[in-house]
C-alpha positions as CSV (number, residue, x, y, z in Angstrom):
1,M,126.1,290.6,82.3
2,N,122.6,289.7,83.6
3,I,122.7,289.3,87.4
4,T,120.1,288.0,90.0
5,I,120.3,289.1,93.6
6,I,118.2,287.0,96.0
7,G,117.5,289.1,99.0
8,T,117.0,292.8,99.2
9,G,118.4,293.2,102.7
10,Y,121.7,295.0,103.5
11,V,124.1,292.9,101.5
12,G,121.7,292.0,98.6
13,L,120.7,295.7,98.0
14,V,124.2,297.2,98.0
15,T,125.6,294.4,96.0
16,G,122.8,294.6,93.3
17,T,122.9,298.4,93.1
18,C,126.6,298.7,92.8
19,L,126.8,295.9,90.1
20,A,124.2,297.7,88.1
21,D,126.0,301.0,88.6
22,I,129.0,299.6,86.5
23,G,126.7,298.6,83.6
24,N,125.2,295.1,84.4
25,S,121.6,294.3,84.2
26,V,120.4,293.4,87.8
27,C,117.2,292.0,89.0
28,C,116.7,292.0,92.6
29,L,114.2,289.5,94.1
30,D,112.6,289.3,97.5
31,I,109.7,287.3,98.7
32,D,108.6,290.2,101.0
33,P,106.2,292.1,98.9
34,R,106.5,295.0,101.3
35,K,110.1,295.6,100.6
36,I,109.7,295.4,96.9
37,E,106.7,297.8,97.0
38,I,109.0,300.3,98.9
39,L,111.8,299.9,96.4
40,N,109.5,300.1,93.4
41,S,107.9,303.3,94.8
42,G,111.4,304.9,95.1
43,G,112.0,304.2,98.9
44,V,114.9,302.4,100.5
45,P,114.2,300.0,103.5
46,I,117.6,300.5,105.0
47,H,119.8,303.7,105.7
48,E,123.2,303.6,104.0
49,P,124.9,306.8,102.9
50,G,124.6,307.2,99.0
51,L,122.6,304.1,98.4
52,R,119.3,305.9,97.7
53,E,120.8,308.1,95.1
54,L,122.6,305.2,93.4
55,I,119.4,303.2,93.3
56,Q,117.4,306.0,91.8
57,A,120.0,306.4,89.1
58,N,120.2,302.8,88.1
59,V,116.3,302.3,88.1
60,E,116.0,305.3,85.9
61,A,118.7,303.9,83.6
62,G,116.9,300.7,83.4
63,R,119.7,298.6,84.8
64,L,118.0,297.8,88.3
65,T,114.6,296.1,88.7
66,F,112.9,294.7,91.8
67,T,110.4,291.7,91.7
68,T,108.7,289.2,93.8
69,D,108.6,286.7,90.9
70,V,110.9,283.7,91.7
71,A,110.6,282.1,88.4
72,A,111.3,285.2,86.3
73,A,114.3,286.1,88.6
74,V,115.9,282.7,88.3
75,A,115.5,282.9,84.4
76,F,117.1,286.3,84.5
77,G,120.4,286.0,85.8
78,D,123.3,284.0,84.5
79,I,124.9,284.5,87.8
80,Q,122.5,284.2,90.9
81,F,123.7,285.7,94.1
82,I,122.2,284.4,97.3
83,A,122.3,287.4,99.8
84,V,119.4,286.4,102.4
85,G,119.7,286.3,106.1
86,T,121.6,283.9,108.3
87,P,120.2,284.8,111.7
88,P,121.6,283.0,114.7
89,D,119.8,279.9,115.8
90,E,119.0,279.4,119.4
91,D,122.3,277.5,120.0
92,G,124.3,280.1,118.4
93,S,124.7,278.4,114.9
94,A,123.9,280.1,111.7
95,D,120.3,279.4,110.4
96,L,120.5,278.4,106.9
97,Q,116.8,277.8,106.1
98,Y,116.6,280.9,103.8
99,V,119.9,280.2,102.0
100,L,118.8,276.8,101.3
101,A,115.2,277.8,100.3
102,A,116.8,280.0,97.8
103,A,118.9,277.2,96.5
104,R,115.7,275.0,96.1
105,N,114.0,277.8,94.2
106,I,117.0,278.2,91.9
107,G,116.8,274.3,91.2
108,R,113.1,274.3,90.5
109,H,113.3,277.0,87.9
110,M,116.9,277.0,86.2
111,T,116.9,275.9,82.6
112,G,120.5,276.6,81.7
113,F,124.0,276.9,83.3
114,K,124.1,279.0,86.4
115,V,126.6,280.3,88.8
116,I,125.1,280.4,92.2
117,V,127.2,282.8,94.4
118,D,126.9,282.5,98.2
119,K,127.1,286.2,99.2
120,S,125.6,285.6,102.8
121,T,127.8,284.9,105.6
122,V,127.6,281.1,105.9
123,P,129.4,278.4,107.9
124,V,132.2,276.4,106.2
125,G,130.5,273.5,104.2
126,T,127.4,275.6,103.2
127,A,128.3,275.5,99.6
128,S,127.9,271.8,99.5
129,K,124.5,272.0,101.1
130,V,123.5,274.5,98.7
131,S,124.7,272.3,95.7
132,A,122.9,269.4,97.3
133,A,119.6,271.3,97.6
134,I,119.8,272.4,93.9
135,Q,120.7,268.8,92.8
136,A,117.7,267.3,94.7
137,E,115.5,269.8,92.9
138,L,117.0,269.0,89.5
139,R,116.6,265.2,90.1
140,L,112.9,265.8,90.5
141,R,112.6,267.6,87.1
142,Y,115.4,265.4,85.3
143,P,114.9,262.0,86.8
144,G,116.9,260.2,84.0
145,P,116.2,258.0,81.1
146,G,114.0,254.9,81.8
147,L,112.3,256.6,84.9
148,A,108.7,257.5,85.1
149,G,108.3,261.1,84.2
150,A,111.6,261.5,82.4
151,E,111.7,263.7,79.5
152,P,113.1,262.1,76.4
153,Q,116.8,263.0,76.1
154,A,116.4,265.5,79.0
155,Q,119.6,266.5,80.7
156,A,119.7,268.7,83.8
157,P,121.3,272.1,83.3
158,G,124.9,272.4,84.9
159,F,125.8,274.8,87.7
160,S,128.5,275.6,90.1
161,V,128.4,277.1,93.6
162,V,131.0,280.0,94.2
163,S,131.7,281.5,97.7
164,N,132.1,285.3,97.5
165,P,131.8,286.6,101.0
166,E,131.1,290.2,101.5
167,F,133.4,292.6,103.4
168,L,131.1,295.6,103.7
169,K,131.0,298.1,106.7
170,E,127.7,299.4,107.4
171,G,127.8,303.2,107.0
172,A,130.4,302.9,104.2
173,A,129.1,300.0,102.2
174,V,128.8,301.6,98.8
175,E,132.4,302.8,99.0
176,D,133.7,299.4,100.2
177,F,132.0,297.7,97.4
178,M,133.2,300.1,94.7
179,R,136.7,300.2,96.0
180,P,137.3,296.7,97.6
181,D,140.6,295.9,99.3
182,R,140.1,292.3,98.2
183,I,137.5,290.2,96.3
184,V,137.6,286.7,97.7
185,L,136.4,284.0,95.2
186,G,136.1,280.2,96.4
187,V,135.6,277.9,93.4
188,D,135.8,274.2,92.7
189,A,138.4,272.7,90.6
190,T,135.9,271.0,88.3
191,P,135.3,272.1,84.8
192,E,132.1,273.9,86.0
193,G,133.9,275.5,88.7
194,Q,136.5,276.9,86.4
195,H,133.8,278.2,84.1
196,A,132.2,279.8,87.0
197,L,135.6,281.4,87.9
198,T,135.9,282.8,84.4
199,L,132.5,284.4,84.7
200,M,133.1,285.8,88.1
201,R,136.5,287.4,86.9
202,Q,134.6,289.0,84.0
203,L,132.0,290.3,86.4
204,Y,134.6,291.8,88.7
205,A,136.9,293.1,86.0
206,P,136.0,296.8,86.5
207,F,137.2,296.5,90.1
208,N,140.7,295.2,89.3
209,R,141.8,297.9,86.7
210,N,144.2,299.7,89.3
211,H,145.5,296.4,90.6
212,E,144.6,292.8,90.9
213,R,142.3,292.5,94.1
214,T,140.9,289.0,93.4
215,R,142.0,286.2,95.9
216,V,141.1,282.8,94.5
217,M,140.9,279.9,96.7
218,D,139.0,276.7,97.5
219,V,135.3,277.1,98.5
220,K,135.8,276.1,102.1
221,S,138.7,278.4,102.7
222,A,136.6,281.3,101.1
223,E,133.8,280.6,103.5
224,F,136.1,280.4,106.5
225,T,137.9,283.7,105.5
226,K,134.8,285.8,106.2
227,Y,134.3,284.3,109.7
228,A,138.1,284.5,110.4
229,A,138.0,288.1,109.3
230,N,135.1,289.3,111.5
231,A,136.3,287.2,114.5
232,M,139.8,289.0,114.4
233,L,138.2,292.4,114.3
234,A,135.9,291.6,117.1
235,T,138.9,290.3,119.1
236,R,140.6,293.5,118.8
237,I,137.5,295.4,120.0
238,S,137.0,293.2,123.0
239,F,140.9,293.3,123.8
240,M,140.8,297.0,123.8
241,N,137.7,297.2,125.9
242,E,139.4,295.0,128.7
243,L,142.6,297.3,128.5
244,A,140.4,300.3,128.7
245,N,138.8,299.0,132.0
246,L,142.3,298.1,133.3
247,A,143.5,301.5,132.3
248,E,141.0,303.1,134.5
249,K,142.0,301.4,137.5
250,L,145.6,301.9,136.8
251,G,145.2,305.7,136.0
252,A,146.2,305.5,132.4
253,D,144.4,307.0,129.4
254,I,143.3,304.3,126.8
255,E,143.4,306.9,124.1
256,H,147.1,307.5,124.6
257,V,147.6,303.8,124.7
258,R,145.7,303.2,121.4
259,K,148.0,305.8,119.6
260,G,151.1,304.2,121.1
261,I,150.3,300.7,119.9
262,G,148.6,301.8,116.8
263,S,151.8,303.5,115.5
264,D,153.4,300.0,115.4
265,P,152.7,299.0,111.7
266,R,152.2,295.5,112.8
267,I,149.2,296.5,114.9
268,G,147.8,299.7,113.1
269,Y,145.1,302.0,114.2
270,D,142.0,300.2,113.0
271,F,139.4,298.6,115.4
272,L,141.3,299.8,118.4
273,Y,138.8,302.1,119.9
274,A,137.5,301.4,123.3
275,G,133.8,301.8,123.9
276,A,130.5,300.3,125.1
277,G,130.8,297.0,123.1
278,Y,130.3,296.0,119.7
279,G,127.0,295.1,117.9
280,G,125.4,294.8,114.5
281,S,124.4,292.1,112.3
282,C,128.0,290.6,111.8
283,F,130.3,290.5,114.7
284,P,128.0,289.0,117.4
285,K,126.4,286.5,115.1
286,D,129.6,285.4,113.4
287,V,131.6,285.0,116.5
288,K,128.9,282.9,117.9
289,A,128.5,280.8,114.8
290,L,132.4,280.2,114.5
291,I,132.4,279.1,118.2
292,K,129.5,276.7,117.5
293,T,131.2,275.4,114.1
294,A,134.3,274.6,116.0
295,A,132.5,272.7,118.8
296,V,130.3,270.7,116.3
297,D,132.3,270.3,113.2
298,G,135.8,270.4,114.7
299,G,135.4,269.2,118.2
300,M,137.4,272.3,119.6
301,D,136.8,274.8,122.1
302,L,137.7,278.2,120.8
303,K,138.8,279.7,124.2
304,V,140.0,283.0,122.7
305,L,136.6,283.6,120.8
306,A,134.6,282.5,123.8
307,A,136.4,285.1,125.9
308,V,135.9,287.8,123.2
309,E,132.2,287.2,123.3
310,A,131.9,287.1,127.2
311,A,134.0,290.4,127.4
312,N,131.7,292.1,124.9
313,Q,128.6,291.1,126.7
314,Q,130.1,292.4,129.9
315,Q,131.3,295.8,128.2
316,K,127.7,296.6,127.1
317,H,126.8,296.9,130.9
318,V,129.8,299.2,131.7
319,L,128.1,302.6,131.0
320,A,125.1,301.9,133.1
321,T,127.5,300.6,135.8
322,K,129.2,303.8,135.8
323,V,126.0,305.7,136.1
324,K,125.0,303.7,139.2
325,A,128.3,304.2,140.6
326,R,127.9,308.0,140.4
327,F,124.2,308.2,141.1
328,G,123.5,305.3,143.4
329,A,122.3,301.7,142.6
330,D,118.7,303.0,143.0
331,L,118.0,305.4,140.1
332,S,114.3,306.0,140.9
333,G,113.4,309.5,140.0
334,K,116.5,309.8,138.0
335,H,116.1,310.8,134.2
336,F,119.0,310.4,131.7
337,A,119.4,311.6,128.0
338,L,121.0,309.3,125.6
339,W,122.5,310.2,122.4
340,G,122.8,307.4,119.9
341,L,120.6,304.2,119.3
342,A,122.1,302.5,116.3
343,F,124.9,300.1,116.9
344,K,127.2,302.3,115.1
345,A,127.2,305.8,113.3
346,N,125.8,306.0,109.7
347,T,123.3,303.2,110.0
348,D,119.8,302.7,111.3
349,D,120.8,299.0,112.3
350,M,119.6,298.2,115.9
351,R,120.7,294.5,115.9
352,E,122.6,293.8,119.1
353,A,123.1,297.7,119.7
354,S,124.8,298.5,123.0
355,S,122.0,301.1,123.6
356,L,119.4,298.4,124.1
357,T,121.5,297.0,127.0
358,V,122.2,300.4,128.5
359,I,118.7,301.4,128.4
360,A,117.5,298.2,130.0
361,D,119.9,298.5,132.8
362,L,118.9,302.0,133.6
363,V,115.1,301.4,133.5
364,A,115.7,298.1,135.5
365,A,117.4,300.5,138.2
366,G,114.3,302.9,138.2
367,A,115.4,305.5,135.9
368,T,113.7,307.1,132.8
369,V,115.3,307.8,129.5
370,T,114.9,310.1,126.7
371,A,116.9,309.0,123.6
372,Y,117.9,310.7,120.4
373,D,119.2,309.1,117.2
374,P,119.5,310.7,113.7
375,V,118.0,307.7,111.7
376,A,117.4,304.8,114.1
377,T,114.6,305.9,116.2
378,E,111.8,304.3,114.4
379,H,113.7,300.9,114.4
380,A,114.3,301.4,118.0
381,R,110.7,302.1,119.2
382,P,109.4,298.5,118.9
383,L,112.5,297.2,120.5
384,L,112.1,299.4,123.6
385,Q,108.4,299.6,123.8
386,A,108.4,297.1,126.8
387,H,110.4,299.5,128.9
388,E,108.3,302.1,130.9
389,G,109.7,305.5,131.1
390,V,111.5,305.5,127.6
391,D,110.7,308.2,125.1
392,F,112.3,309.7,122.2
393,A,113.5,313.3,121.1
394,D,113.7,314.8,117.7
395,S,117.1,316.6,118.3
396,P,120.0,316.1,120.7
397,M,119.4,319.3,122.5
398,A,115.8,318.3,122.9
399,A,116.7,315.0,124.6
400,L,118.6,316.8,127.4
401,N,115.5,318.8,129.0
402,G,115.3,317.7,132.6
403,A,118.0,315.1,132.5
404,D,120.2,314.4,135.4
405,A,123.1,313.3,132.9
406,L,124.1,312.8,129.3
407,L,125.0,309.3,128.0
408,I,126.7,309.0,124.6
409,V,126.4,305.6,123.0
410,T,126.8,305.9,119.3
411,E,129.7,308.0,117.7
412,W,127.6,310.1,115.3
413,K,129.4,313.1,113.8
414,E,126.9,315.6,115.1
415,F,127.8,314.6,118.5
416,R,131.6,315.3,118.1
417,S,131.6,319.2,118.6
418,P,128.3,320.0,120.3
419,D,127.3,323.3,122.1
420,F,128.7,322.4,125.6
421,D,127.3,325.7,127.1
422,S,123.8,324.6,125.9
423,I,124.3,321.2,127.2
424,K,125.4,322.4,130.6
425,A,122.5,324.8,130.8
426,S,120.0,322.0,129.9
427,L,121.1,319.2,132.4
428,K,120.3,319.2,136.0
429,S,123.8,318.3,136.9
430,P,126.9,318.9,134.4
431,V,127.7,315.1,134.1
432,I,128.5,313.4,130.7
433,F,129.0,309.6,130.4
434,D,130.8,309.0,127.0
435,G,130.7,305.5,125.8
436,R,132.6,306.3,122.7
437,N,135.4,308.6,124.0
438,L,134.5,311.4,121.7
439,Y,135.9,314.3,123.8
440,D,139.2,315.5,125.5
441,P,138.7,314.8,129.1
442,K,140.9,317.8,130.1
443,W,139.0,320.2,127.8
444,V,135.5,319.1,128.9
445,R,136.4,318.9,132.6
446,G,137.8,322.4,132.2
447,M,134.3,323.5,130.9
448,G,133.0,322.5,134.3
449,F,131.6,319.1,133.4
450,E,132.2,315.8,135.3
451,Y,133.2,313.6,132.5
452,L,133.2,309.7,132.8
453,A,134.4,308.1,129.7
454,I,135.9,304.5,129.0
455,G,139.4,303.9,130.2
456,R,140.3,307.5,130.7
């Protein structure tokens, strides 16, 4: 099938590359010429394990191309995926300007039936707005018989808007796409909607060979499903973080508690890790957007999600609070090593990263910081340039030189089994603040470290 992907960000690039890898011809469109230049020169603007190799293989096979030509991209694909950003607006709602701009471009250039797929995470009701934007453009091109400018016998091409939310984890996105646990399709009951469903089933057929993963529903339910999923996962994280803070006061170990409750099949082990708060491009934005949607469109106050958001914001300050409790509220003259800048491992994404809050708190108290991250440093530099006394190291051990203590903020694999003797020798004082609970407290303390983790 011929597929157009509008937007070469995280979701669009992974979606387009994976669809090309199963044999489709895919054209990826972006209006940012810098991104397209990087991709056409063999580069990749994001860090995602396995993606670079997959892009290279499919470009060489002729199944994957990149362009800034809007008209050519609209003409190319029978199915048009909208995978542009939906950043939070000032009031917390999702900003749909890029989604609707993509829809208008499709309406301006389409000449035959198109399936328009909302792949971006969008509020309930967005498909109707996308449809209206396309219809408005088509009415300008096909005003109807008897109206000035109308083409003789001209009939506007048909289309249908489908909701197909993504459920990709950064750091495991290729695997998630290739082996999905579910494929959600929200379609209309109209003839056009059912034709779109047929085409979407054909597109996703290779992913359903082992068993049926497709969940077909109405469009609004599909849009809601994405928000509900992320809100549920964020809730689990904030809940465990609050339990971890309580566990410390009660003398319990949150890791033992996690294993105890996770063994209950009704609960499970996923997303029960206490830490320094969640970040990234999805959870913070989607929780805020769902709260706003409930207030504006539903007249409801989502008290649980408001608490989830508040608890997460508070949790991002916990690590620095521990530092000040140990070294004093005034950290002037103190220098700290920080391992991990990205919001999670296996990505260079710095959006809403807990490290930004931790570093800001330390610097505000008078400290200086040397940070290390395997891949996110270049993205972190401009975000931290306003803070004096922040620099970056090329290796974990180099970050330790002259530091009064080590803070761990991201759970990169290379941090899981370090040389503790070298760490101890490099630090002025053998103190580790572990914001991801990577180590066994008894073992690390037995090595002579003062070990301060989350809920332990």
